[in-house]
TIVO-2410 file (N, C-alpha, C; in nm, 3 decimals):
# residues 179
REC num residu      c1      c2      c3 atome chaine
REC   1      M  -1.345  -1.737  -0.195     N      A
REC   1      M  -1.270  -1.655  -0.104    CA      A
REC   1      M  -1.172  -1.745  -0.031     C      A
REC   2      D  -1.047  -1.738  -0.066     N      A
REC   2      D  -0.952  -1.825   0.001    CA      A
REC   2      D  -0.843  -1.743   0.066     C      A
REC   3      N  -0.815  -1.778   0.189     N      A
REC   3      N  -0.709  -1.716   0.268    CA      A
REC   3      N  -0.723  -1.565   0.280     C      A
REC   4      V  -0.844  -1.516   0.302     N      A
REC   4      V  -0.863  -1.374   0.322    CA      A
REC   4      V  -0.789  -1.334   0.448     C      A
REC   5      G  -0.701  -1.238   0.435     N      A
REC   5      G  -0.628  -1.190   0.550    CA      A
REC   5      G  -0.493  -1.255   0.569     C      A
REC   6      V  -0.464  -1.359   0.497     N      A
REC   6      V  -0.335  -1.425   0.511    CA      A
REC   6      V  -0.240  -1.363   0.409     C      A
REC   7      S  -0.142  -1.290   0.457     N      A
REC   7      S  -0.050  -1.222   0.368    CA      A
REC   7      S   0.082  -1.296   0.362     C      A
REC   8      P   0.127  -1.332   0.242     N      A
REC   8      P   0.253  -1.404   0.232    CA      A
REC   8      P   0.375  -1.317   0.260     C      A
REC   9      S   0.356  -1.188   0.264     N      A
REC   9      S   0.469  -1.098   0.283    CA      A
REC   9      S   0.434  -0.992   0.387     C      A
REC  10      R   0.448  -1.026   0.513     N      A
REC  10      R   0.415  -0.935   0.621    CA      A
REC  10      R   0.539  -0.855   0.660     C      A
REC  11      S   0.516  -0.734   0.705     N      A
REC  11      S   0.626  -0.651   0.751    CA      A
REC  11      S   0.621  -0.641   0.903     C      A
REC  12      E   0.730  -0.592   0.961     N      A
REC  12      E   0.735  -0.571   1.106    CA      A
REC  12      E   0.623  -0.480   1.151     C      A
REC  13      D   0.591  -0.378   1.071     N      A
REC  13      D   0.489  -0.281   1.108    CA      A
REC  13      D   0.352  -0.345   1.128     C      A
REC  14      Q   0.323  -0.452   1.054     N      A
REC  14      Q   0.191  -0.513   1.064    CA      A
REC  14      Q   0.166  -0.576   1.201     C      A
REC  15      N   0.269  -0.602   1.275     N      A
REC  15      N   0.255  -0.648   1.412    CA      A
REC  15      N   0.278  -0.533   1.509     C      A
REC  16      F   0.380  -0.455   1.485     N      A
REC  16      F   0.421  -0.350   1.578    CA      A
REC  16      F   0.317  -0.239   1.592     C      A
REC  17      L   0.270  -0.183   1.481     N      A
REC  17      L   0.182  -0.067   1.488    CA      A
REC  17      L   0.048  -0.098   1.556     C      A
REC  18      P  -0.020  -0.207   1.526     N      A
REC  18      P  -0.144  -0.236   1.601    CA      A
REC  18      P  -0.117  -0.262   1.750     C      A
REC  19      N  -0.002  -0.322   1.782     N      A
REC  19      N   0.030  -0.345   1.923    CA      A
REC  19      N   0.057  -0.215   1.997     C      A
REC  20      V   0.113  -0.116   1.930     N      A
REC  20      V   0.130   0.017   1.992    CA      A
REC  20      V  -0.007   0.076   2.024     C      A
REC  21      L  -0.100   0.065   1.929     N      A
REC  21      L  -0.236   0.115   1.952    CA      A
REC  21      L  -0.301   0.043   2.071     C      A
REC  22      L  -0.283  -0.088   2.079     N      A
REC  22      L  -0.338  -0.166   2.190    CA      A
REC  22      L  -0.277  -0.121   2.323     C      A
REC  23      F  -0.146  -0.104   2.326     N      A
REC  23      F  -0.077  -0.063   2.448    CA      A
REC  23      F  -0.130   0.072   2.498     C      A
REC  24      V  -0.145   0.167   2.408     N      A
REC  24      V  -0.194   0.300   2.445    CA      A
REC  24      V  -0.339   0.291   2.491     C      A
REC  25      L  -0.419   0.211   2.421     N      A
REC  25      L  -0.559   0.195   2.458    CA      A
REC  25      L  -0.573   0.135   2.598     C      A
REC  26      K  -0.486   0.042   2.632     N      A
REC  26      K  -0.488  -0.017   2.766    CA      A
REC  26      K  -0.463   0.089   2.873     C      A
REC  27      M  -0.384   0.190   2.840     N      A
REC  27      M  -0.358   0.298   2.936    CA      A
REC  27      M  -0.475   0.395   2.943     C      A
REC  28      I  -0.524   0.441   2.828     N      A
REC  28      I  -0.628   0.545   2.832    CA      A
REC  28      I  -0.765   0.492   2.871     C      A
REC  29      W  -0.790   0.363   2.848     N      A
REC  29      W  -0.917   0.301   2.886    CA      A
REC  29      W  -0.896   0.197   2.996     C      A
REC  30      A  -0.802   0.220   3.084     N      A
REC  30      A  -0.768   0.123   3.189    CA      A
REC  30      A  -0.887   0.088   3.277     C      A
REC  31      N  -0.977   0.182   3.299     N      A
REC  31      N  -1.091   0.158   3.387    CA      A
REC  31      N  -1.216   0.111   3.315     C      A
REC  32      R  -1.207   0.093   3.183     N      A
REC  32      R  -1.321   0.044   3.106    CA      A
REC  32      R  -1.307  -0.107   3.083     C      A
REC  33      N  -1.417  -0.177   3.089     N      A
REC  33      N  -1.417  -0.321   3.064    CA      A
REC  33      N  -1.509  -0.360   2.950     C      A
REC  34      D  -1.551  -0.263   2.871     N      A
REC  34      D  -1.649  -0.288   2.765    CA      A
REC  34      D  -1.588  -0.277   2.625     C      A
REC  35      W  -1.464  -0.317   2.611     N      A
REC  35      W  -1.397  -0.308   2.481    CA      A
REC  35      W  -1.296  -0.422   2.466     C      A
REC  36      F  -1.265  -0.450   2.341     N      A
REC  36      F  -1.162  -0.548   2.310    CA      A
REC  36      F  -1.090  -0.503   2.184     C      A
REC  37      F  -0.957  -0.507   2.187     N      A
REC  37      F  -0.875  -0.475   2.071    CA      A
REC  37      F  -0.795  -0.599   2.036     C      A
REC  38      G  -0.819  -0.653   1.918     N      A
REC  38      G  -0.749  -0.771   1.871    CA      A
REC  38      G  -0.640  -0.735   1.772     C      A
REC  39      V  -0.528  -0.803   1.779     N      A
REC  39      V  -0.417  -0.783   1.687    CA      A
REC  39      V  -0.391  -0.914   1.613     C      A
REC  40      D  -0.399  -0.907   1.480     N      A
REC  40      D  -0.371  -1.023   1.395    CA      A
REC  40      D  -0.451  -1.146   1.441     C      A
REC  41      M  -0.578  -1.123   1.468     N      A
REC  41      M  -0.666  -1.227   1.521    CA      A
REC  41      M  -0.781  -1.249   1.425     C      A
REC  42      G  -0.817  -1.374   1.404     N      A
REC  42      G  -0.926  -1.407   1.314    CA      A
REC  42      G  -1.061  -1.365   1.368     C      A
REC  43      I  -1.145  -1.311   1.280     N      A
REC  43      I  -1.284  -1.280   1.312    CA      A
REC  43      I  -1.369  -1.382   1.238     C      A
REC  44      Y  -1.434  -1.469   1.314     N      A
REC  44      Y  -1.524  -1.568   1.255    CA      A
REC  44      Y  -1.664  -1.508   1.253     C      A
REC  45      Y  -1.725  -1.509   1.136     N      A
REC  45      Y  -1.853  -1.440   1.121    CA      A
REC  45      Y  -1.962  -1.526   1.061     C      A
REC  46      T  -1.936  -1.653   1.034     N      A
REC  46      T  -2.039  -1.746   0.988    CA      A
REC  46      T  -2.040  -1.864   1.084     C      A
REC  47      K  -2.154  -1.930   1.093     N      A
REC  47      K  -2.161  -2.048   1.180    CA      A
REC  47      K  -2.238  -2.158   1.110     C      A
REC  48      G  -2.242  -2.272   1.172     N      A
REC  48      G  -2.310  -2.386   1.114    CA      A
REC  48      G  -2.210  -2.492   1.075     C      A
REC  49      T  -2.250  -2.580   0.984     N      A
REC  49      T  -2.163  -2.689   0.944    CA      A
REC  49      T  -2.054  -2.645   0.849     C      A
REC  50      N  -2.071  -2.531   0.784     N      A
REC  50      N  -1.973  -2.484   0.686    CA      A
REC  50      N  -1.907  -2.355   0.734     C      A
REC  51      I  -1.828  -2.365   0.841     N      A
REC  51      I  -1.761  -2.245   0.892    CA      A
REC  51      I  -1.648  -2.209   0.797     C      A
REC  52      R  -1.651  -2.087   0.749     N      A
REC  52      R  -1.551  -2.041   0.654    CA      A
REC  52      R  -1.425  -1.996   0.724     C      A
REC  53      L  -1.324  -1.969   0.644     N      A
REC  53      L  -1.203  -1.908   0.698    CA      A
REC  53      L  -1.238  -1.773   0.756     C      A
REC  54      P  -1.170  -1.733   0.861     N      A
REC  54      P  -1.198  -1.601   0.918    CA      A
REC  54      P  -1.137  -1.492   0.831     C      A
REC  55      V  -1.184  -1.371   0.852     N      A
REC  55      V  -1.115  -1.255   0.798    CA      A
REC  55      V  -1.018  -1.212   0.908     C      A
REC  56      I  -0.897  -1.174   0.870     N      A
REC  56      I  -0.794  -1.143   0.970    CA      A
REC  56      I  -0.739  -1.003   0.948     C      A
REC  57      P  -0.794  -0.904   1.017     N      A
REC  57      P  -0.737  -0.769   1.007    CA      A
REC  57      P  -0.608  -0.761   1.089     C      A
REC  58      D  -0.529  -0.660   1.061     N      A
REC  58      D  -0.408  -0.639   1.140    CA      A
REC  58      D  -0.444  -0.594   1.281     C      A
REC  59      G  -0.556  -0.523   1.294     N      A
REC  59      G  -0.607  -0.483   1.425    CA      A
REC  59      G  -0.755  -0.453   1.415     C      A
REC  60      F  -0.827  -0.468   1.526     N      A
REC  60      F  -0.968  -0.431   1.528    CA      A
REC  60      F  -1.010  -0.396   1.669     C      A
REC  61      L  -1.112  -0.309   1.678     N      A
REC  61      L  -1.166  -0.266   1.806    CA      A
REC  61      L  -1.314  -0.298   1.809     C      A
REC  62      S  -1.357  -0.363   1.917     N      A
REC  62      S  -1.499  -0.389   1.941    CA      A
REC  62      S  -1.539  -0.319   2.070     C      A
REC  63      L  -1.656  -0.257   2.067     N      A
REC  63      L  -1.711  -0.192   2.186    CA      A
REC  63      L  -1.837  -0.267   2.228     C      A
REC  64      G  -1.865  -0.265   2.358     N      A
REC  64      G  -1.983  -0.332   2.409    CA      A
REC  64      G  -1.964  -0.481   2.429     C      A
REC  65      V  -1.839  -0.524   2.435     N      A
REC  65      V  -1.807  -0.665   2.463    CA      A
REC  65      V  -1.717  -0.669   2.586     C      A
REC  66      E  -1.705  -0.788   2.644     N      A
REC  66      E  -1.618  -0.803   2.760    CA      A
REC  66      E  -1.472  -0.784   2.719     C      A
REC  67      R  -1.400  -0.707   2.798     N      A
REC  67      R  -1.258  -0.686   2.769    CA      A
REC  67      R  -1.180  -0.816   2.787     C      A
REC  68      W  -1.208  -0.885   2.894     N      A
REC  68      W  -1.141  -1.012   2.923    CA      A
REC  68      W  -1.246  -1.121   2.916     C      A
REC  69      K  -1.221  -1.217   2.833     N      A
REC  69      K  -1.315  -1.327   2.818    CA      A
REC  69      K  -1.238  -1.457   2.834     C      A
REC  70      P  -1.227  -1.505   2.959     N      A
REC  70      P  -1.148  -1.626   2.981    CA      A
REC  70      P  -1.206  -1.746   2.907     C      A
REC  71      K  -1.118  -1.820   2.849     N      A
REC  71      K  -1.155  -1.943   2.778    CA      A
REC  71      K  -1.090  -2.060   2.852     C      A
REC  72      R  -1.009  -2.134   2.782     N      A
REC  72      R  -0.944  -2.251   2.840    CA      A
REC  72      R  -0.825  -2.212   2.928     C      A
REC  73      Q  -0.813  -2.274   3.042     N      A
REC  73      Q  -0.701  -2.255   3.136    CA      A
REC  73      Q  -0.668  -2.108   3.161     C      A
REC  74      G  -0.770  -2.022   3.169     N      A
REC  74      G  -0.747  -1.883   3.202    CA      A
REC  74      G  -0.697  -1.796   3.088     C      A
REC  75      R  -0.679  -1.853   2.968     N      A
REC  75      R  -0.635  -1.772   2.854    CA      A
REC  75      R  -0.752  -1.692   2.801     C      A
REC  76      G  -0.723  -1.581   2.738     N      A
REC  76      G  -0.826  -1.500   2.677    CA      A
REC  76      G  -0.870  -1.556   2.543     C      A
REC  77      R  -0.931  -1.470   2.463     N      A
REC  77      R  -0.980  -1.511   2.331    CA      A
REC  77      R  -0.867  -1.562   2.244     C      A
REC  78      L  -0.894  -1.670   2.174     N      A
REC  78      L  -0.800  -1.719   2.072    CA      A
REC  78      L  -0.838  -1.662   1.936     C      A
REC  79      S  -0.963  -1.622   1.923     N      A
REC  79      S  -1.015  -1.557   1.803    CA      A
REC  79      S  -1.140  -1.481   1.844     C      A
REC  80      Y  -1.192  -1.400   1.754     N      A
REC  80      Y  -1.314  -1.324   1.781    CA      A
REC  80      Y  -1.426  -1.392   1.704     C      A
REC  81      V  -1.515  -1.456   1.778     N      A
REC  81      V  -1.622  -1.535   1.719    CA      A
REC  81      V  -1.751  -1.457   1.736     C      A
REC  82      M  -1.804  -1.407   1.626     N      A
REC  82      M  -1.918  -1.315   1.631    CA      A
REC  82      M  -2.036  -1.373   1.710     C      A
REC  83      W  -2.069  -1.501   1.690     N      A
REC  83      W  -2.186  -1.556   1.759    CA      A
REC  83      W  -2.161  -1.575   1.907     C      A
REC  84      E  -2.035  -1.571   1.952     N      A
REC  84      E  -2.005  -1.576   2.095    CA      A
REC  84      E  -1.996  -1.435   2.155     C      A
REC  85      E  -2.005  -1.336   2.070     N      A
REC  85      E  -1.996  -1.195   2.112    CA      A
REC  85      E  -2.129  -1.124   2.089     C      A
REC  86      N  -2.240  -1.200   2.098     N      A
REC  86      N  -2.374  -1.145   2.076    CA      A
REC  86      N  -2.389  -1.076   1.941     C      A
REC  87      E  -2.317  -1.130   1.840     N      A
REC  87      E  -2.321  -1.076   1.702    CA      A
REC  87      E  -2.275  -0.931   1.694     C      A
REC  88      I  -2.194  -0.887   1.789     N      A
REC  88      I  -2.141  -0.751   1.788    CA      A
REC  88      I  -2.017  -0.748   1.698     C      A
REC  89      P  -2.025  -0.676   1.586     N      A
REC  89      P  -1.908  -0.667   1.499    CA      A
REC  89      P  -1.808  -0.566   1.555     C      A
REC  90      P  -1.684  -0.573   1.513     N      A
REC  90      P  -1.591  -0.466   1.550    CA      A
REC  90      P  -1.646  -0.332   1.499     C      A
REC  91      I  -1.617  -0.227   1.572     N      A
REC  91      I  -1.657  -0.094   1.527    CA      A
REC  91      I  -1.551  -0.035   1.434     C      A
REC  92      L  -1.431  -0.093   1.443     N      A
REC  92      L  -1.317  -0.042   1.366    CA      A
REC  92      L  -1.227  -0.158   1.327     C      A
REC  93      T  -1.184  -0.161   1.203     N      A
REC  93      T  -1.079  -0.255   1.161    CA      A
REC  93      T  -0.965  -0.176   1.100     C      A
REC  94      L  -0.846  -0.230   1.116     N      A
REC  94      L  -0.724  -0.166   1.067    CA      A
REC  94      L  -0.650  -0.264   0.979     C      A
REC  95      E  -0.613  -0.219   0.860     N      A
REC  95      E  -0.531  -0.297   0.769    CA      A
REC  95      E  -0.406  -0.217   0.734     C      A
REC  96      L  -0.292  -0.284   0.740     N      A
REC  96      L  -0.165  -0.226   0.695    CA      A
REC  96      L  -0.127  -0.298   0.567     C      A
REC  97      V  -0.114  -0.223   0.461     N      A
REC  97      V  -0.084  -0.281   0.331    CA      A
REC  97      V   0.058  -0.336   0.333     C      A
REC  98      S   0.073  -0.458   0.282     N      A
REC  98      S   0.204  -0.524   0.282    CA      A
REC  98      S   0.268  -0.514   0.144     C      A
REC  99      H   0.387  -0.572   0.134     N      A
REC  99      H   0.460  -0.573   0.008    CA      A
REC  99      H   0.379  -0.639  -0.103     C      A
REC 100      T   0.302  -0.739  -0.066     N      A
REC 100      T   0.219  -0.812  -0.161    CA      A
REC 100      T   0.074  -0.772  -0.139     C      A
REC 101      Y   0.003  -0.744  -0.245     N      A
REC 101      Y  -0.136  -0.702  -0.237    CA      A
REC 101      Y  -0.217  -0.801  -0.156     C      A
REC 102      G  -0.298  -0.752  -0.061     N      A
REC 102      G  -0.373  -0.840   0.028    CA      A
REC 102      G  -0.523  -0.815   0.028     C      A
REC 103      N  -0.579  -0.767  -0.082     N      A
REC 103      N  -0.723  -0.747  -0.095    CA      A
REC 103      N  -0.781  -0.641  -0.002     C      A
REC 104      E  -0.698  -0.546   0.043     N      A
REC 104      E  -0.745  -0.444   0.137    CA      A
REC 104      E  -0.852  -0.353   0.077     C      A
REC 105      Y  -0.845  -0.327  -0.053     N      A
REC 105      Y  -0.934  -0.229  -0.115    CA      A
REC 105      Y  -1.055  -0.292  -0.184     C      A
REC 106      D  -1.069  -0.421  -0.178     N      A
REC 106      D  -1.185  -0.482  -0.243    CA      A
REC 106      D  -1.247  -0.591  -0.156     C      A
REC 107      E  -1.189  -0.710  -0.152     N      A
REC 107      E  -1.250  -0.822  -0.084    CA      A
REC 107      E  -1.269  -0.798   0.066     C      A
REC 108      K  -1.164  -0.750   0.133     N      A
REC 108      K  -1.177  -0.724   0.277    CA      A
REC 108      K  -1.275  -0.611   0.303     C      A
REC 109      M  -1.270  -0.507   0.222     N      A
REC 109      M  -1.362  -0.395   0.239    CA      A
REC 109      M  -1.507  -0.443   0.227     C      A
REC 110      E  -1.532  -0.532   0.134     N      A
REC 110      E  -1.667  -0.586   0.115    CA      A
REC 110      E  -1.711  -0.670   0.236     C      A
REC 111      I  -1.621  -0.752   0.288     N      A
REC 111      I  -1.654  -0.834   0.405    CA      A
REC 111      I  -1.685  -0.745   0.524     C      A
REC 112      Y  -1.601  -0.646   0.551     N      A
REC 112      Y  -1.623  -0.558   0.666    CA      A
REC 112      Y  -1.754  -0.482   0.652     C      A
REC 113      A  -1.789  -0.440   0.531     N      A
REC 113      A  -1.916  -0.371   0.510    CA      A
REC 113      A  -2.033  -0.465   0.542     C      A
REC 114      R  -2.025  -0.590   0.497     N      A
REC 114      R  -2.132  -0.687   0.526    CA      A
REC 114      R  -2.145  -0.713   0.676     C      A
REC 115      L  -2.032  -0.712   0.746     N      A
REC 115      L  -2.035  -0.734   0.891    CA      A
REC 115      L  -2.091  -0.614   0.967     C      A
REC 116      G  -2.087  -0.496   0.905     N      A
REC 116      G  -2.134  -0.375   0.971    CA      A
REC 116      G  -2.026  -0.302   1.048     C      A
REC 117      V  -1.899  -0.323   1.010     N      A
REC 117      V  -1.788  -0.252   1.074    CA      A
REC 117      V  -1.798  -0.104   1.034     C      A
REC 118      L  -1.815  -0.017   1.132     N      A
REC 118      L  -1.840   0.125   1.103    CA      A
REC 118      L  -1.720   0.195   1.040     C      A
REC 119      Y  -1.599   0.170   1.094     N      A
REC 119      Y  -1.479   0.237   1.042    CA      A
REC 119      Y  -1.379   0.135   0.990     C      A
REC 120      Y  -1.332   0.160   0.871     N      A
REC 120      Y  -1.230   0.076   0.809    CA      A
REC 120      Y  -1.111   0.167   0.779     C      A
REC 121      I  -0.998   0.138   0.842     N      A
REC 121      I  -0.879   0.223   0.830    CA      A
REC 121      I  -0.771   0.145   0.757     C      A
REC 122      I  -0.712   0.210   0.658     N      A
REC 122      I  -0.603   0.150   0.581    CA      A
REC 122      I  -0.480   0.239   0.594     C      A
REC 123      Y  -0.373   0.181   0.643     N      A
REC 123      Y  -0.243   0.249   0.649    CA      A
REC 123      Y  -0.158   0.186   0.539     C      A
REC 124      N  -0.113   0.268   0.445     N      A
REC 124      N  -0.048   0.216   0.325    CA      A
REC 124      N   0.086   0.285   0.302     C      A
REC 125      S   0.194   0.221   0.343     N      A
REC 125      S   0.327   0.279   0.318    CA      A
REC 125      S   0.369   0.261   0.172     C      A
REC 126      F   0.288   0.186   0.095     N      A
REC 126      F   0.313   0.167  -0.048    CA      A
REC 126      F   0.213   0.247  -0.131     C      A
REC 127      W   0.167   0.357  -0.077     N      A
REC 127      W   0.058   0.433  -0.138    CA      A
REC 127      W   0.090   0.485  -0.277     C      A
REC 128      R   0.214   0.519  -0.303     N      A
REC 128      R   0.250   0.566  -0.438    CA      A
REC 128      R   0.233   0.453  -0.540     C      A
REC 129      R   0.275   0.333  -0.502     N      A
REC 129      R   0.260   0.216  -0.588    CA      A
REC 129      R   0.114   0.184  -0.613     C      A
REC 130      D   0.032   0.197  -0.510     N      A
REC 130      D  -0.107   0.155  -0.516    CA      A
REC 130      D  -0.204   0.265  -0.559     C      A
REC 131      C  -0.152   0.387  -0.581     N      A
REC 131      C  -0.237   0.501  -0.620    CA      A
REC 131      C  -0.344   0.531  -0.516     C      A
REC 132      H  -0.307   0.525  -0.389     N      A
REC 132      H  -0.395   0.559  -0.277    CA      A
REC 132      H  -0.322   0.659  -0.190     C      A
REC 133      Q  -0.387   0.699  -0.081     N      A
REC 133      Q  -0.324   0.785   0.017    CA      A
REC 133      Q  -0.255   0.698   0.122     C      A
REC 134      P  -0.158   0.753   0.197     N      A
REC 134      P  -0.091   0.671   0.298    CA      A
REC 134      P  -0.180   0.635   0.417     C      A
REC 135      F  -0.282   0.715   0.443     N      A
REC 135      F  -0.372   0.692   0.556    CA      A
REC 135      F  -0.514   0.723   0.511     C      A
REC 136      E  -0.599   0.621   0.514     N      A
REC 136      E  -0.736   0.640   0.468    CA      A
REC 136      E  -0.833   0.585   0.573     C      A
REC 137      V  -0.933   0.665   0.603     N      A
REC 137      V  -1.039   0.623   0.694    CA      A
REC 137      V  -1.167   0.619   0.613     C      A
REC 138      Y  -1.232   0.503   0.616     N      A
REC 138      Y  -1.360   0.484   0.548    CA      A
REC 138      Y  -1.467   0.466   0.654     C      A
REC 139      K  -1.582   0.529   0.632     N      A
REC 139      K  -1.696   0.515   0.723    CA      A
REC 139      K  -1.810   0.450   0.647     C      A
REC 140      L  -1.876   0.355   0.714     N      A
REC 140      L  -1.988   0.284   0.654    CA      A
REC 140      L  -2.112   0.373   0.660     C      A
REC 141      V  -2.164   0.409   0.543     N      A
REC 141      V  -2.283   0.492   0.531    CA      A
REC 141      V  -2.379   0.422   0.436     C      A
REC 142      N  -2.496   0.386   0.487     N      A
REC 142      N  -2.596   0.315   0.406    CA      A
REC 142      N  -2.538   0.190   0.338     C      A
REC 143      G  -2.458   0.115   0.412     N      A
REC 143      G  -2.405  -0.011   0.361    CA      A
REC 143      G  -2.285  -0.002   0.270     C      A
REC 144      K  -2.232   0.120   0.246     N      A
REC 144      K  -2.116   0.138   0.159    CA      A
REC 144      K  -2.013   0.226   0.231     C      A
REC 145      Y  -1.885   0.195   0.206     N      A
REC 145      Y  -1.779   0.276   0.267    CA      A
REC 145      Y  -1.755   0.403   0.189     C      A
REC 146      Q  -1.746   0.513   0.264     N      A
REC 146      Q  -1.715   0.643   0.206    CA      A
REC 146      Q  -1.585   0.692   0.268     C      A
REC 147      L  -1.492   0.734   0.181     N      A
REC 147      L  -1.364   0.787   0.227    CA      A
REC 147      L  -1.388   0.918   0.303     C      A
REC 148      Q  -1.331   0.929   0.421     N      A
REC 148      Q  -1.345   1.047   0.506    CA      A
REC 148      Q  -1.223   1.137   0.489     C      A
REC 149      S  -1.238   1.263   0.527     N      A
REC 149      S  -1.125   1.355   0.517    CA      A
REC 149      S  -1.084   1.400   0.656     C      A
REC 150      G  -0.961   1.448   0.663     N      A
REC 150      G  -0.908   1.499   0.789    CA      A
REC 150      G  -0.817   1.400   0.858     C      A
REC 151      E  -0.711   1.454   0.915     N      A
REC 151      E  -0.618   1.371   0.991    CA      A
REC 151      E  -0.554   1.456   1.099     C      A
REC 152      P  -0.558   1.413   1.223     N      A
REC 152      P  -0.621   1.290   1.268    CA      A
REC 152      P  -0.772   1.296   1.246     C      A
REC 153      Y  -0.831   1.178   1.234     N      A
REC 153      Y  -0.974   1.169   1.208    CA      A
REC 153      Y  -1.046   1.134   1.339     C      A
REC 154      W  -1.145   1.217   1.376     N      A
REC 154      W  -1.219   1.196   1.499    CA      A
REC 154      W  -1.338   1.103   1.473     C      A
REC 155      M  -1.349   0.998   1.553     N      A
REC 155      M  -1.458   0.902   1.543    CA      A
REC 155      M  -1.546   0.919   1.667     C      A
REC 156      S  -1.651   0.997   1.656     N      A
REC 156      S  -1.734   1.029   1.772    CA      A
REC 156      S  -1.798   0.905   1.834     C      A
REC 157      E  -1.833   0.806   1.753     N      A
REC 157      E  -1.894   0.683   1.805    CA      A
REC 157      E  -1.797   0.601   1.890     C      A
REC 158      V  -1.670   0.622   1.867     N      A
REC 158      V  -1.565   0.551   1.941    CA      A
REC 158      V  -1.515   0.635   2.057     C      A
REC 159      G  -1.521   0.767   2.041     N      A
REC 159      G  -1.468   0.857   2.142    CA      A
REC 159      G  -1.318   0.875   2.131     C      A
REC 160      L  -1.265   0.847   2.011     N      A
REC 160      L  -1.121   0.859   1.985    CA      A
REC 160      L  -1.099   0.914   1.845     C      A
REC 161      G  -0.983   0.973   1.827     N      A
REC 161      G  -0.935   1.007   1.694    CA      A
REC 161      G  -0.816   0.919   1.663     C      A
REC 162      I  -0.783   0.908   1.535     N      A
REC 162      I  -0.667   0.829   1.496    CA      A
REC 162      I  -0.595   0.901   1.383     C      A
REC 163      G  -0.464   0.892   1.383     N      A
REC 163      G  -0.384   0.954   1.278    CA      A
REC 163      G  -0.240   0.909   1.286     C      A
REC 164      R  -0.160   0.962   1.194     N      A
REC 164      R  -0.018   0.927   1.189    CA      A
REC 164      R   0.063   1.025   1.272     C      A
REC 165      Y   0.177   0.977   1.320     N      A
REC 165      Y   0.272   1.063   1.389    CA      A
REC 165      Y   0.410   1.002   1.375     C      A
REC 166      T   0.512   1.078   1.408     N      A
REC 166      T   0.649   1.029   1.401    CA      A
REC 166      T   0.691   0.979   1.537     C      A
REC 167      M   0.725   0.849   1.544     N      A
REC 167      M   0.770   0.789   1.669    CA      A
REC 167      M   0.921   0.808   1.682     C      A
REC 168      P   0.966   0.860   1.795     N      A
REC 168      P   1.110   0.879   1.814    CA      A
REC 168      P   1.178   0.750   1.860     C      A
REC 169      L   1.205   0.662   1.766     N      A
REC 169      L   1.270   0.535   1.798    CA      A
REC 169      L   1.418   0.543   1.762     C      A
REC 170      E   1.499   0.487   1.847     N      A
REC 170      E   1.643   0.484   1.821    CA      A
REC 170      E   1.675   0.375   1.721     C      A
REC 171      P   1.767   0.391   1.631     N      A
REC 171      P   1.848   0.509   1.603    CA      A
REC 171      P   1.781   0.605   1.503     C      A
REC 172      T   1.662   0.573   1.457     N      A
REC 172      T   1.595   0.659   1.359    CA      A
REC 172      T   1.455   0.692   1.409     C      A
REC 173      Q   1.385   0.766   1.327     N      A
REC 173      Q   1.244   0.795   1.356    CA      A
REC 173      Q   1.159   0.711   1.262     C      A
REC 174      Q   1.040   0.676   1.307     N      A
REC 174      Q   0.951   0.593   1.226    CA      A
REC 174      Q   0.811   0.649   1.235     C      A
REC 175      E   0.741   0.646   1.123     N      A
REC 175      E   0.602   0.688   1.123    CA      A
REC 175      E   0.518   0.579   1.188     C      A
REC 176      G   0.422   0.622   1.266     N      A
REC 176      G   0.333   0.527   1.332    CA      A
REC 176      G   0.191   0.579   1.335     C      A
REC 177      L   0.106   0.508   1.406     N      A
REC 177      L  -0.033   0.546   1.423    CA      A
REC 177      L  -0.057   0.572   1.571     C      A
REC 178      A  -0.147   0.665   1.601     N      A
REC 178      A  -0.176   0.697   1.740    CA      A
REC 178      A  -0.322   0.735   1.755     C      A
REC 179      W  -0.373   0.708   1.876     N      A
REC 179      W  -0.507   0.754   1.911    CA      A
REC 179      W  -0.500   0.901   1.941     C      A
***
């Protein structure tokens, strides 16, 4: 497993869309301190002398962890280290498919299932090329991901739904994701 999550061909959306979700989450959960949403941040899930490369989703949500976790000189998390988070895995990971295949439908899906990530969401603007749907929500059931139906999709364990919408950005409109 080499460079899981490192995409040689990233698009603007892979940074922008998860940050929009983070911005909105900061508003709707302003009074909650038991969550963390990471954007393009490594999740380290093994420890010991042979620490592997992290898996790097475009975005992820963890519940039951400190929202702000000061590290060095008052900065927050530099990465999400499972053993420093009481082994709490993210409840949701988000992958945006890039121009170049990035193992979203196999290797990453397998890693997230092993970690116990309940929801795995794939936003794929190249869905025709890849023979998938543009928006897919997978739920972990008995250790395997099952494709869910409905959009927006309600995640009762999270207390949020997620789906696509059209963002009115100047000078054009752009499809995005929203809670």
